[in-house]
C-alpha positions, 0 to 999 in steps of 0.5 A: 560309150557304144562298143565296136561289137554293138556297132558291127552287130547293128551294121551287119544286121541292117546290111543283110536284111536291107540288101537281101530284101532289095535283091529278093524284090528284084529277083522276084520281079524277074521271075514273075516276068518270066512265068506270068508275062514271058513275052515281055521279058528282055534278054538282060533280065536273065543277067539281072536275075543271076546277079541279084540271086548271087548278091542275095546268097552272098549277103546271107552267107556272109552276114548271118555268120557275122551276126551269130558272132555278134550275139556271142555264138562262136561255135555254131559252124563245124568243118562241113558248114564252114567249107559250104558257107565259104565256098558258096559265098566266094562262088556267088561273089565272083558270079556277081562280078561276072554278071555285072561285067556281062550286063555292061557288055550287053548294054554297050552292044545294045546302044551301039549305033547301027553305023558302027562296024560291030553293030552286027553283034546286036542280033547275036549277043542275046544268044550267048547270055545263057552259055556265058552265065553257065560258063561263069558258074562252072569255072568259078566252082572249079577255081574255088574247090581249093576252099573246100580242100583247105578250109576248116572251122576255127574251133579245130585249129588254134594257129592263126599266124598264116593264111585266111582267118575269120572268127568261124573259118580258117585256111589250113597252112600251105606253101607260099607259092600255092597261096600266091598262085591261088590268089593270083588266079582270082585276082587276074579273073576279077581284074579282067572282068573289072577292066571289061566292065569299066571299058564298056561303061566308059564306051556307053557314057561316050555313046550317050553323050554323043547322042545327047549332043546330036539330038539336043537341038530338037528338044522342046522347051518343055523337056529342057527342064527335065533330065533326058533319058540318056542322062539318067542312064549315064548317071546310073552307069556311072554310079553303079561302076563307081560303087563297084570299083570303090568297094572292090578295091578296098575289099581286095586290099584288105583281103591281101593284107589280112591273108599275109599279115602275121597279126590279125586285126579283128576290127579290120577283118569285120570291116572288110566283111562289111565292105565286101557286102556293100556292093551287093546291098546297093546294087539292087536299089540302083537297078530298081531305080533304073528298071522301074520295078514298082511299075512292073509289079503293078502291071503284073498284078493287073495282068493277074486280075485280068 
């Protein structure tokens, strides 16, 4: 019978390389558009570039330590490495949440009909994209300084009764009110952006549904057998949001449980690591399907030849 260690080893390796490949493909596509064909770039490409970069870094920094552990390398990360890996991993994870929320807000404003009272935002929303992304990076880097101050490698601490603990990293025990304050700040930030993303997505689905009903009578019989563009966009939005909410909620509950539980469950901890990386793995492939990346690469390659 196959052991759980081998199963997690296969899962982490597959997840890391598949997710990294997908995010790298999308990020490379955005960079090629910026550098080779800049007048074809769209404001949303800046958001997607940050999103896929954050996803790729999160997958690598979360996946490779677990892969090392799966192969029996238990002491490959010291205190400095542990602080660096966990800090960057948490910052990029939050950037993924922020960028996904910003993307949904940008798309919601973009498809807003011109007769709506907030349609004036269409001409200004692109100006706030870069400042917003810069703000997200700065605020998350400040929030997660606590990780640097209170994290050590597990080889330097044998107490696993309190705080965050993984096979390679552990938080130094500190007062309960400090732990609650830190986790509350993170939870409030995540829930705010999660709620914003959900509201924007529901709004977009509503707009697209109304548009579909309005123009349905002008569709030709030839088009009737195919899915309309607004239907494809609606399905992409619903799948993306559903995946995000599903994986986020499971990861949040597991993180809270593992942080305050007296007895650490190693299998549950590994499962939590796997779940937390599922959205960064799935996200680029949904975006690739929606953005038609293959056609974009073909166009860029033709442009280079010319």
